[in-house]
ZAMARGU-4260 file (C-alpha; in steps of 0.2 Angstrom, whole numbers, plus 5000, padded with zeros to 4 digits):
<rodrens>
0) 5188/5256/4819 | 5169/5260/4819 | 5167/5251/4803 | 5176/5236/4807 | 5167/5233/4823
5) 5149/5235/4813 | 5156/5223/4800 | 5162/5208/4813 | 5145/5214/4821 | 5135/5207/4806
10) 5146/5195/4802 | 5142/5187/4819 | 5122/5189/4815 | 5125/5181/4799 | 5134/5167/4807
15) 5121/5165/4820 | 5104/5164/4809 | 5114/5154/4797 | 5118/5139/4810 | 5101/5144/4820
20) 5091/5140/4803 | 5083/5157/4803 | 5073/5151/4819 | 5070/5162/4835 | 5075/5157/4850
25) 5061/5160/4863 | 5065/5160/4882 | 5051/5147/4886 | 5042/5138/4875 | 5022/5142/4872
30) 5009/5131/4880 | 4994/5127/4872 | 4977/5120/4880 | 4971/5108/4870 | 4954/5097/4873
35) 4953/5079/4869 | 4938/5067/4873 | 4937/5058/4890 | 4938/5039/4882 | 4938/5036/4864
40) 4951/5020/4861 | 4961/5018/4854 | 4962/5038/4848 | 4964/5043/4868 | 4961/5032/4885
45) 4968/5029/4900 | 4983/5017/4902 | 4985/5005/4919 | 4995/5020/4925 | 4981/5030/4923
50) 4990/5042/4910 | 4983/5047/4893 | 4988/5040/4879 | 4981/5033/4861 | 4985/5039/4842
55) 4978/5058/4846 | 4990/5060/4861 | 5004/5052/4855 | 5004/5061/4836 | 4999/5075/4845
60) 5015/5074/4859 | 5024/5070/4846 | 5021/5085/4834 | 5023/5097/4850 | 5041/5090/4854
65) 5047/5094/4835 | 5040/5111/4834 | 5044/5116/4851 | 5029/5119/4862 | 5022/5112/4878
70) 5004/5104/4877 | 4992/5107/4891 | 4980/5092/4889 | 4962/5092/4894 | 4951/5077/4894
75) 4935/5086/4895 | 4925/5074/4884 | 4923/5076/4864 | 4905/5090/4867 | 4913/5102/4882
80) 4930/5104/4870 | 4920/5108/4855 | 4912/5121/4868 | 4929/5126/4875 | 4936/5129/4859
85) 4923/5139/4853 | 4920/5149/4870 | 4941/5151/4869 | 4944/5140/4883 | 4954/5130/4872
90) 4968/5133/4860 | 4962/5117/4849 | 4955/5101/4852 | 4961/5083/4846 | 4948/5070/4848
95) 4945/5061/4832 | 4935/5075/4825 | 4929/5071/4807 | 4931/5085/4798 | 4916/5091/4789
100) 4907/5105/4779 | 4897/5110/4793 | 4912/5111/4808 | 4922/5121/4795 | 4911/5134/4797
105) 4916/5136/4816 | 4933/5127/4815 | 4947/5129/4805 | 4955/5111/4803 | 4974/5105/4800
110) 4976/5092/4789 | 4969/5074/4788 | 4979/5065/4799 | 4969/5050/4801 | 4956/5042/4787
115) 4941/5033/4796 | 4926/5026/4792 | 4911/5018/4802 | 4904/5001/4804 | 4889/4992/4811
120) 4891/4980/4826 | 4879/4970/4836 | 4879/4958/4851 | 4888/4942/4850 | 4876/4929/4846
125) 4864/4941/4835 | 4860/4931/4818 | 4846/4942/4814 | 4854/4959/4808 | 4864/4954/4793
130) 4862/4971/4781 | 4853/4988/4786 | 4838/4980/4780 | 4837/4971/4796 | 4836/4986/4807
135) 4817/4989/4800 | 4808/4991/4817 | 4824/4993/4829 | 4832/5003/4839 | 4851/5009/4835
140) 4864/5018/4845 | 4879/5029/4841 | 4889/5043/4851 | 4880/5059/4850 | 4889/5075/4838
145) 4899/5059/4827 | 4897/5056/4810 | 4890/5038/4816 | 4875/5049/4823 | 4873/5058/4807
150) 4873/5043/4796 | 4859/5036/4806 | 4850/5052/4805 | 4852/5053/4786 | 4844/5034/4786
155) 4834/5031/4799 | 4818/5035/4788 | 4826/5026/4772 | 4828/5008/4783 | 4815/5010/4797
160) 4824/5011/4812 | 4824/5021/4828 | 4841/5031/4834 | 4847/5035/4851 | 4861/5043/4857
165) 4874/5041/4871 | 4886/5055/4877 | 4901/5042/4879 | 4908/5025/4871 | 4904/5015/4889
170) 4885/5018/4887 | 4886/5016/4871 | 4891/4999/4873 | 4882/4995/4888 | 4866/4999/4879
175) 4870/4985/4866 | 4877/4974/4880 | 4860/4974/4889 | 4847/4975/4873 | 4842/4994/4876
180) 4846/4995/4857 | 4849/4980/4844 | 4865/4988/4833 | 4876/5003/4837 | 4888/5012/4824
185) 4905/5018/4828 | 4920/5021/4819 | 4927/5006/4815 | 4944/5008/4824 | 4935/5010/4837
190) 4924/4995/4837 | 4939/4984/4833 | 4947/4990/4850 | 4931/4987/4859 | 4931/4969/4853
195) 4950/4965/4858 | 4946/4973/4874 | 4932/4961/4877 | 4915/4968/4871 | 4905/4954/4864
200) 4904/4960/4849 | 4901/4956/4831 | 4904/4968/4816 | 4892/4968/4802 | 4894/4973/4784
205) 4910/4983/4778 | 4916/4999/4784 | 4906/5015/4777 | 4918/5029/4770 | 4920/5042/4782
210) 4928/5058/4783 | 4944/5059/4788 | 4950/5068/4806 | 4959/5082/4809 | 4965/5095/4823
215) 4953/5110/4826 | 4957/5126/4832 | 4943/5141/4833 | 4938/5149/4816 | 4950/5163/4812
220) 4960/5160/4827 | 4978/5151/4832 | 4984/5151/4814 | 5002/5147/4820 | 4997/5133/4830
225) 4988/5126/4814 | 5004/5128/4804 | 5015/5121/4817 | 5003/5107/4819 | 5002/5102/4799
230) 5022/5103/4798 | 5026/5092/4811 | 5014/5078/4805 | 5022/5081/4788 | 5037/5077/4795
235) 5029/5062/4806 | 5024/5055/4788 | 5040/5059/4780 | 5051/5050/4794 | 5039/5035/4797
240) 5036/5040/4814 | 5018/5041/4811 | 5015/5024/4805 | 5024/5018/4820 | 5011/5027/4832
245) 4997/5020/4821 | 5004/5004/4821 | 5006/5005/4840 | 4986/5003/4841 | 4978/4997/4825
250) 4984/4984/4815 | 4977/4983/4795 | 4964/4977/4800 | 4957/4992/4812 | 4958/4981/4826
255) 4966/4985/4842 | 4982/4979/4849 | 4976/4979/4867 | 4971/4968/4880 | 4953/4972/4887
260) 4955/4959/4903 | 4953/4970/4921 | 4969/4972/4931 | 4966/4963/4948 | 4975/4973/4962
265) 4979/4965/4979 | 4972/4974/4993 | 4982/4978/5007 | 4969/4978/5021 | 4958/4964/5027
270) 4944/4978/5027 | 4943/4996/5022 | 4936/5009/5029 | 4925/5020/5017 | 4917/5037/5023
275) 4900/5046/5018 | 4890/5058/5018 | 4872/5053/5029 | 4860/5060/5015 | 4865/5067/5000
280) 4855/5057/4989 | 4851/5051/4973 | 4872/5048/4978 | 4867/5042/4997 | 4853/5039/5008
285) 4843/5028/5018 | 4829/5017/5008 | 4813/5012/5019 | 4822/4997/5024 | 4836/5009/5031
290) 4849/5000/5022 | 4861/5013/5015 | 4858/5014/4995 | 4863/5027/4980 | 4874/5030/4967
295) 4891/5032/4978 | 4886/5017/4987 | 4881/5005/4974 | 4896/5008/4964 | 4910/5007/4978
300) 4900/4990/4983 | 4903/4984/4964 | 4921/4989/4964 | 4923/4980/4980 | 4915/4963/4971
305) 4925/4964/4955 | 4942/4967/4964 | 4939/4956/4980 | 4941/4968/4995 | 4931/4972/5010
310) 4925/4989/5014 | 4914/4994/5028 | 4903/5011/5027 | 4904/5025/5038 | 4890/5037/5036
315) 4896/5053/5046 | 4892/5068/5035 | 4901/5076/5021 | 4912/5088/5033 | 4916/5073/5045
320) 4922/5061/5028 | 4933/5074/5024 | 4940/5076/5042 | 4939/5054/5045 | 4950/5053/5030
325) 4962/5066/5035 | 4962/5060/5054 | 4967/5041/5047 | 4949/5037/5054 | 4944/5031/5037
330) 4955/5024/5020 | 4944/5033/5008 | 4927/5043/5006 | 4914/5044/4993 | 4901/5057/4994
335) 4896/5065/4979 | 4915/5074/4981 | 4922/5087/4967 | 4939/5085/4960 | 4947/5104/4964
340) 4963/5108/4964 | 4962/5113/4982 | 4956/5098/4986 | 4970/5089/4976 | 4984/5096/4987
345) 4975/5086/5002 | 4968/5070/4993 | 4972/5057/4978 | 4957/5055/4969 | 4953/5041/4956
350) 4946/5043/4939 | 4929/5054/4936 | 4913/5043/4941 | 4900/5056/4937 | 4901/5074/4932
355) 4889/5085/4938 | 4881/5102/4939 | 4875/5115/4950 | 4859/5122/4950 | 4850/5136/4958
360) 4830/5131/4964 | 4815/5144/4973 | 4799/5138/4981 | 4787/5134/4969 | 4777/5149/4965
365) 4792/5159/4966 | 4784/5174/4973 | 4800/5184/4971 | 4800/5182/4952 | 4819/5175/4952
370) 4822/5172/4935 | 4842/5177/4934 | 4855/5181/4945 | 4853/5199/4946 | 4837/5195/4952
375) 4843/5190/4972 | 4850/5206/4974 | 4848/5210/4995 | 4841/5191/4997 | 4847/5176/5005
380) 4854/5159/4995 | 4857/5144/5005 | 4869/5131/4999 | 4880/5114/5009 | 4897/5117/5019
385) 4911/5113/5008 | 4902/5111/4993 | 4904/5117/4975 | 4890/5124/4976 | 4896/5136/4991
390) 4912/5139/4982 | 4902/5146/4968 | 4888/5157/4979 | 4906/5163/4986 | 4914/5168/4972
395) 4899/5179/4966 | 4892/5186/4981 | 4900/5201/4979 | 4895/5203/4960 | 4874/5199/4963
400) 4872/5207/4978 | 4866/5193/4989 | 4869/5186/5004 | 4876/5166/5009 | 4871/5157/5022
405) 4879/5138/5023 | 4869/5123/5030 | 4878/5105/5036 | 4865/5094/5030 | 4854/5092/5015
410) 4837/5093/5024 | 4840/5106/5034 | 4845/5116/5018 | 4829/5111/5011 | 4818/5114/5024
415) 4825/5132/5026 | 4819/5137/5006 | 4802/5128/5013 | 4801/5139/5028 | 4806/5155/5020
420) 4821/5155/5031 | 4832/5157/5013 | 4825/5166/4996 | 4835/5153/4985 | 4847/5138/4987
425) 4861/5131/4974 | 4863/5113/4976 | 4871/5097/4960 | 4856/5095/4951 | 4852/5078/4952
430) 4849/5081/4971 | 4836/5095/4968 | 4830/5083/4955 | 4828/5071/4969 | 4820/5081/4982
435) 4807/5087/4969 | 4803/5068/4964 | 4800/5066/4983 | 4787/5080/4984 | 4798/5095/4987
440) 4789/5110/4982 | 4805/5118/4972 | 4806/5126/4954 | 4823/5130/4944 | 4822/5147/4935
445) 4839/5146/4930 | 4850/5136/4919 | 4862/5125/4928 | 4881/5129/4930 | 4893/5118/4924
450) 4900/5108/4938 | 4913/5100/4943 | 4916/5078/4942 | 4916/5068/4957 | 4930/5056/4964
455) 4932/5043/4974 | 4946/5051/4986 | 4960/5043/4998 | 4973/5054/5011 | 4986/5060/4999
460) 5000/5048/4995 | 4991/5034/5006 | 4980/5017/5003 | 4985/5020/4982 | 4980/5002/4980
465) 4962/5006/4988 | 4962/5021/4974 | 4968/5008/4960 | 4955/4994/4964 | 4941/5007/4962
470) 4947/5014/4945 | 4949/4995/4940 | 4931/4992/4946 | 4925/5006/4938 | 4933/5003/4922
475) 4924/4985/4920 | 4909/4994/4926 | 4909/5006/4911 | 4914/4993/4898 | 4901/4980/4903
480) 4888/4992/4906 | 4884/4991/4923 | 4890/5007/4926 | 4876/5014/4916 | 4863/5001/4926
485) 4866/5009/4942 | 4865/5028/4937 | 4848/5023/4927 | 4842/5016/4946 | 4842/5033/4952
490) 4844/5046/4937 | 4833/5046/4921 | 4836/5048/4904 | 4835/5067/4905 | 4848/5069/4921
495) 4831/5071/4934 | 4832/5061/4949 | 4819/5047/4950 | 4809/5045/4965 | 4811/5031/4975
500) 4797/5018/4978 | 4790/5015/4994 | 4778/5001/5001 | 4770/5012/5013 | 4763/5028/5013
505) 4775/5042/5021 | 4764/5059/5018 | 4754/5057/5033 | 4763/5056/5051 | 4752/5038/5053
510) 4763/5031/5037 | 4781/5039/5044 | 4776/5029/5062 | 4771/5014/5055 | 4786/5013/5042
515) 4799/5020/5054 | 4794/5015/5071 | 4808/5001/5073 | 4822/5012/5068 | 4815/5027/5078
520) 4816/5016/5095 | 4833/5009/5090 | 4839/5028/5087 | 4831/5031/5105 | 4841/5014/5112
525) 4856/5022/5104 | 4851/5041/5114 | 4849/5031/5129 | 4863/5020/5128 | 4874/5037/5127
530) 4869/5044/5140 | 4866/5031/5152 | 4885/5025/5149 | 4892/5043/5150 | 4883/5047/5164
535) 4889/5034/5173 | 4905/5038/5169 | 4903/5055/5172 | 4898/5054/5190 | 4914/5044/5195
540) 4925/5056/5188 | 4914/5072/5194 | 4914/5065/5211 | 4932/5062/5213 | 4934/5079/5205
545) 4921/5086/5216 | 4930/5079/5231 | 4947/5086/5226 | 4939/5103/5224 | 4936/5104/5242
550) 4950/5094/5248 | 4961/5102/5262 | 4977/5102/5249 | 4978/5117/5239 | 4986/5104/5223
555) 4972/5096/5224 | 4960/5110/5221 | 4970/5118/5210 | 4971/5102/5199 | 4952/5100/5201
560) 4951/5120/5196 | 4958/5118/5181 | 4949/5101/5175 | 4932/5111/5177 | 4937/5128/5168
565) 4946/5118/5153 | 4933/5107/5151 | 4917/5117/5155 | 4927/5131/5142 | 4927/5120/5126
570) 4912/5116/5116 | 4905/5100/5116 | 4907/5098/5097 | 4921/5107/5096 | 4927/5094/5111
575) 4920/5078/5100 | 4928/5083/5085 | 4944/5083/5094 | 4941/5067/5101 | 4937/5058/5085
580) 4947/5065/5074 | 4962/5074/5082 | 4965/5060/5096 | 4965/5047/5086 | 4976/5054/5073
585) 4988/5060/5088 | 4988/5042/5096 | 4988/5031/5079 | 4972/5022/5086 | 4955/5021/5080
590) 4941/5028/5089 | 4923/5021/5086 | 4912/5035/5085 | 4901/5027/5098 | 4918/5027/5112
595) 4922/5046/5106 | 4902/5050/5109 | 4904/5044/5126 | 4921/5050/5130 | 4913/5066/5125
600) 4897/5067/5135 | 4908/5060/5151 | 4920/5073/5149 | 4906/5085/5146 | 4896/5081/5162
605) 4909/5076/5173 | 4913/5094/5175 | 4898/5100/5179 | 4893/5085/5191 | 4910/5092/5201
610) 4901/5108/5203 | 4886/5099/5210 | 4895/5089/5223 | 4908/5103/5228 | 4890/5115/5228
615) 4882/5099/5240 | 4894/5099/5250 | 4898/5117/5254 | 4881/5118/5256 | 4881/5108/5273
620) 4885/5120/5287 | 4904/5123/5289 | 4900/5121/5307 | 4898/5101/5306 | 4915/5100/5300
625) 4925/5110/5313 | 4913/5101/5327 | 4918/5084/5322 | 4935/5088/5317 | 4936/5096/5336
630) 4929/5077/5344 | 4945/5071/5336 | 4937/5063/5320 | 4948/5063/5303 | 4943/5072/5289
635) 4942/5057/5279 | 4929/5051/5293 | 4920/5066/5294 | 4918/5067/5276 | 4912/5049/5274
640) 4900/5051/5291 | 4893/5067/5294 | 4895/5076/5279 | 4893/5067/5262 | 4876/5059/5268
645) 4868/5076/5271 | 4876/5084/5254 | 4870/5067/5243 | 4854/5072/5247 | 4855/5090/5242
650) 4865/5083/5227 | 4851/5068/5219 | 4839/5082/5210 | 4854/5090/5203 | 4861/5073/5196
655) 4845/5070/5189 | 4845/5085/5180 | 4860/5084/5173 | 4856/5067/5165 | 4844/5076/5156
660) 4855/5089/5150 | 4867/5075/5144 | 4852/5065/5136 | 4848/5080/5125 | 4866/5083/5124
665) 4867/5067/5114 | 4860/5076/5099 | 4876/5085/5098 | 4885/5068/5096 | 4878/5065/5079
670) 4892/5077/5072 | 4905/5061/5070 | 4893/5050/5066 | 4883/5042/5080 | 4867/5037/5074
675) 4856/5042/5089 | 4838/5048/5088 | 4840/5066/5079 | 4852/5058/5066 | 4840/5044/5062
680) 4827/5057/5062 | 4837/5068/5048 | 4841/5050/5038 | 4822/5051/5038 | 4819/5067/5032
685) 4832/5065/5016 | 4822/5050/5010 | 4805/5057/5013 | 4806/5077/5013 | 4794/5076/5026
690) 4802/5087/5041 | 4788/5093/5050 | 4781/5076/5055 | 4799/5068/5058 | 4805/5081/5068
695) 4787/5081/5078 | 4789/5064/5082 | 4806/5066/5089 | 4800/5081/5099 | 4788/5069/5104
700) 4799/5056/5111 | 4812/5066/5118 | 4796/5075/5129 | 4791/5056/5135 | 4808/5051/5142
705) 4811/5067/5149 | 4796/5071/5157 | 4797/5054/5165 | 4815/5056/5172 | 4808/5075/5179
710) 4794/5066/5187 | 4806/5052/5194 | 4818/5067/5201 | 4804/5075/5211 | 4799/5057/5217
715) 4817/5055/5223 | 4818/5073/5232 | 4803/5070/5240 | 4811/5053/5247 | 4827/5060/5252
720) 4820/5075/5262
</rodrens>
């Protein structure tokens, strides 16, 4: 019986192996992280649905399907993909990578999947360059790390031309379009695709024979992945599917079959509100004409022009912008916002428009000898709240033993390190570069950390057409070279920020006043308007609540008591956030920042005025109320004719004092984006880095106004006595 059972079992195993072809079936297919280029059309690029496709992508997906494994595609760019494979962050890469002897020292390659070649191209209408000999004395461009770059390097002395390398295709094609270079070299299928996309290029000469493309893994690793790729590639070629994939993107002449016209997206609103930071140079900041400029501002405005939709900016700070989008106060935000997995739970992001990085900075001279993260032990390091730098510092705080201090604004952060409130700061490297260019005495002792990518953001699931319009505008700017021109206006070729040009000397107190007195006076006017309007309304509300608090009816006294306790118990900043963000979201109506500021100041001041009224009335001897009531006067007549005239004399000095307090409280309202006097000063500091002089000017302005009000209070006090 046992023998029979064993024979049946063996027979079952044999049948299973026979019909399954000897394959082992696993419960879950293995997933590989595969790096690729961001844009190397027609091999990898994003279509209108923002999905990656192209020869490389389609071949990889077809092989994965055939060989039974999953792909986690990581479009990191060519250089980053190379580094990702070498550092074991990626299992492999497919990015139009030429198989060379040099690369074989670090990578194992698949069988070639595409035989390419490189070719020269010039701007349309350029009849001067017809051969390599015509390149003498000229500048020729190529993508860094490519076969074209190697070819140019090998032949630059022979034909006497200069070489300029670019990180991506958009920069390369933009350079020849704006005459930064006279000619470019690239893989001929890529040039063909670019021409079909609308690039105004002309091909020169015949293609040079190039090295074939291969799928790559790190030397000596992931052999099974390489075997699967080769097996799948052979099947694709044998079945004819390989030719179908290639023909989908490239014809027999090496030209792309795609169209390059920008897709026009229809706007669904007459105007979109775009929230942004108040000062995050060189991405957004005010110039000396007090107009907002910067990479973010210029990109957003140009995208709006290209796609023909209207925008209005609301510069309310990074945290305020985030809350504005979440609370439906703004349709989108652009503020150097890094795209992270956590943020993608609440926001939908555009295509990346800037690849950043974060870096540590210390005071010039570096008295603490900080040259590594280990040197930060027991020191204090600052960063802006909610930024990638803050996340990095928080993640490594225990590892290196430093303390983290967070700031709301860039000017506070940079001022803190200059006055030794913190030992070092961490920020995005272009922002540090801008500060140094503006005269901030900083140095960067540690190499920058690779950072995330910036994206334009909208609330999750909302305003999809706005996101699409930005993406289409961004693609068009990258295609035409406008994107590179915008970046070059603020960041030079080395990656350092460029200093903003000023027609006036703002390094001195007189220069600052001369160049900024108009905007400072405008900020003072906004401050006075906030204080006057809110105080007038607070007087009405406060007097009513104050009268309730001394009324003979218990219900009115209870209402007054609850109102005063609740309003005085809520910090005014919290109250401002609730009204501007929370209340707007709850009622579905956008409350303008100035209106929200007036409401906040009114509620806050009215609670204190109510107490002033109650105290003033109670200061009148109670015997007067009793005497008038005994003479037959009603409660209302007694209050009107006897009590209030005396109480008002007592209240007036306190009213003036409360107005002074309300005037000072306007500085808190800047958190919701109201550009009053203090916020105006912060914006000037962000541009000039002259915090000492700017805040001295603002302090003097407040001192003059408040001193005048104090004198007025004393005069009124004398007159009413």
